[in-house]
N, C-alpha and C positions, 0 to 999 in steps of 0.2 A: 599579439605582442611578442617580440623576440626575447627569450630569456638570456640574461647576462649574468654569468656566474660571479664575476667580480663585484657587480652591484649588489647581488643577493647577499654576499658575505660581508659587505661593507655597510649597508644601510639598514635601518630599522624598517619594519613592515608588519604585515599580518603574522602573528606568532613569532616575531623576532624583535629583540630590543638590544641596544648597545649598553654595555655596562663598563664602568671604570672601577678598578680596584687598586687600593694602596698596598704597599708591601705588607705581607702577613695576613691580608684580608682573604676570606674564604670564598671560593666559588661554590663549594658544597662540602658537606661533612660525611664521613664514613657512616653508613647506615641510614642516611636520609633518603627520601623517595627520589628515584632517578626519573624525573619527568621532563628533563630538557638536556640539550647538549650545547657545549660552548665551542666557538671557533675563536682561537686566540689570535687577534690581529697584531698586537704589539706587546712586548714584554716577555717575561718568562715565568713559569710556574713550576710547582713540584707536587708530586703525589706521595702521600704518606699513609701508612697503615699503623693501627694500634692493636696490639695483642690483647687478649682477655686480662692479662696481668698488668696492663698499662705500658708495656714497652713499645716505643715508637720507632719506626724505620722508614727511611725515604726509599721509595721503589722506582721512581722515575723523575726526570727533569724534562720539562716541556718548553718548547720555544715557539715563536710566532709562526703561524701557518699550520699549526696542529689543532686537532680536536681534543676536547676534554670531556669525559663523561660519556663515552660511546656505549657503555652498558645500558644507557637509557633506551636505546633502540632495540634491545634484545626482546623484551616483552613488557606488557603492562604490569605494573606493580613491582618492578625491579628496584633494588636498593643500591646505592653507591657503594662500591667495594673499598674505596679509599677516600681520603680527604684531599681536596685540591686547594692549594693556596698560592697566592702571588708572591714571587720572590722580589720583584721590582714593580714599579707602576705598570699596570696592564690595562689594555683595552680589548674587550672581547664582545662577540655577538652571541647572545643567548637565544637559542632556537628551540621552540617547543617540540616535544617528541612527535606529535601528530603532524606538524608543519614540515619537519625534516623528512619524515617518511613519505609524505605526499609529494614533495618536490623531488625527492630521489626517484620516486616511481615515475614521475612525469618528465623529468629532465635528465637525459643521459650524461651530460657534462658533470653534474653534481655527483651522480652515482659513480662515474669513473674516478673522479677526484677522491671521493671517500674510500673507494676500493684501494686506490694506490696508497692512501694513508694507512689503512688497515694492514696491508701487506708490509709496508715499511715498519709499522709498529710491531708486527709479528716477528719480522727478521731481527729487529733490535732486541726484542725480548729473548729470542733464542741466542743471540750473540752475548747478551748479558749472562744467561745461564751457563754457557760454555766458559765464559770469562771467569765466573765465580767458581766453577768446578776445577778448572785446570791451571789457571794463572796465579802467580803470587800476588800478594796484596799490593806490592810495589807496582807491578804491571797493571793491575786493575785500577789503581789510582791514576797512573799515566793515561790509560784509555779514557777514563771519565773526564779528565782535564781536557783531552783532545776533543772529545765529543762536545763538551761545553763550549769550546772555542770554535766548534763547527769545522774542524779540519776534516778533509775528505768529503765535505758536502759541496754541491755545485755553488759556484759563485765565490766571491772573495771571503776568506775566513775572517772572523772577528777575533782580533788579537786578545781583547780583554773578555774574560768570562763574566757572567752575571755574578753579583755579590752572593757569596755562599760561605757558610761557616765550616770550620774543620770538623765539627760534630756531624754536620750533614754529610760531608765527604766520607767520614768514618762509617756512617750508617750505610752509605751506598757501596763502599768498598767491602764492608764486613770485617772491620778491624777496630782498634781503639783510636781515640783521638791522638794519643801520644805517638802512635806509630805513623799516623798521617802527618803530624808535625815533623817527625824525624825524616820522612821521605820528602816532604816539601822543602825542608832545609837543604837536603842533599841536592834536589833538583835545582834549587836556587844557586847553590855553590858551583854547580857545574854549568850554569848559564842556560839551563833548559827552560826555566821560568823566571819571571820577575814578579815581585809583589810588594806594593807599598800602598795599602788600602784596597787595591784591586789586583787581581792576578792576571798577568800577561803570559801567554803560552807561546813558546817558540817551536817551530816545526821540528827542530832537532829532538824534541821529546818523543817523536815517532820511533827513534832508535830503541827506546826502552821496550816498546811493544814488538817491533819487527825483529830485532836482533838481540834483545835482552842484554844490551850494553849501552854505555853512555858515550856520547861524543862531546868533547869539550874543546872549544876553540882555543888554539894556541895564541900566545901573545904576539903582537905585531912587531916586526923587525923592519926598521927603516920605513915605517908607514905601510908595510905589506903584511898580510896575514900569511903565516907560514903553513897553515893547514890545520887539520883536525886530529886530535889524539883520541884513541878509543880506550875506554876504561871498562873493565868488567865490573859487575855489581860487587860492591864491598859489603860483606856480611856483617861487619862491625860486631861480631860476637853475638848475633841474634839467632836463636833457634826458633823457628816458626812452624808449628804443627798446622798443616793446611787442610786436613780433612778429618772426618770422624774416625778414620782408621788410625789416626795419630801418627802419620808418617811424615817426615820432613827431610829435606836435603840441606846439609850443612857442610859447605866446602867439599862436596862430592861424597860425603859419608851419610848414609841413610840411618836415621834414628827412628826406632820403632818402639812405642810404648807397648809392653808385652802383657800386662795384666792390670787389674784395677788398683794395685798398689803402686802404679806408675813406675815400673821398672823398665829400663831401656838399655840397649847395647850401644856403646859409643867407643869405637876403636878397641873393642875387646874389653872394655871396662864397664861394669854394671853401674848404672845410675839409679838410685832409689830415692823417691820422694818420701821423706821420713815422717811428716806430720801433716795435719789438715791444711796448713798454710802452704803446703807444697814447696817447701824449701829444702835444699839438700846441698851438702858440701861435695865438691867435685874437683879434686886436685887444686885446692885453694881458690876455687871459683864457686860462687853462689848462683844456683839456678832457681829462679822464682817464677812460678806460673802466675800470669797476670790476669787471666780471665778464663771463662769456661771453654773458649775455643783453643785452649792449650797453646798460648803464645808466651814465650819466656825469653828475657834477655839473659845471656850468659856473661856475667860481669867478672872480669879478672881482677883479683885482689893482689 
């Protein structure tokens, strides 16, 4: 009998069953036995990890056509490294570990498909790491929104991204929810995104990643579009410390925290954080450290 890959991934059979999940329902939990792998047929899901002290972070978003729980194929007795849950209504094929390994060994088409998936996942993980190390939180947010909208993927991009909270976006970006809200409002004002219940992403958001500037469409004159105007990122008085070395770029001036007492050089003026609340007066401006990642708004009074 000829093996049909599409049929294998669509229909239930020996060692396979179709499962339907509602939003927030779990595929599996972190630390549970990894004895099966899921092929996501429809919907979208997310992977989250929880630290020993209870802090949760979203590490990946998954769309239809991807596998979930590939660690189950590594060896017998493996545990799931993360929790997988549905974002929207999902349909998936749950395949037992032994059945998946058997068919991969016998059928080259499944092996090649799974290898392509692993390579794509590996490249995505490396890109996420580079993004986290070198890009600003604003550019990281723009990239995540574009990935959710599937820009750059084969086929027609989906303009509306799956339902997602600002808390989840903040976890993926590595910043606070308030910063995500600030950037989302800016993107919306510039016409890069729209949201009224669901987020719609426009292709012009790519400019934030490729050129680090924003393109805003000019008003129409006599029914014709006059063109695009380029806007450089507006810092809005925000100083953002982007790595553990505590260095940040603010309007072309590098700010470096020099010692544990939070002293830094700013245009030849020493800034000193004077108390545990990390508040300091700076030329009639208050600098407030908002979280352990050293992000602070510089609010002019």
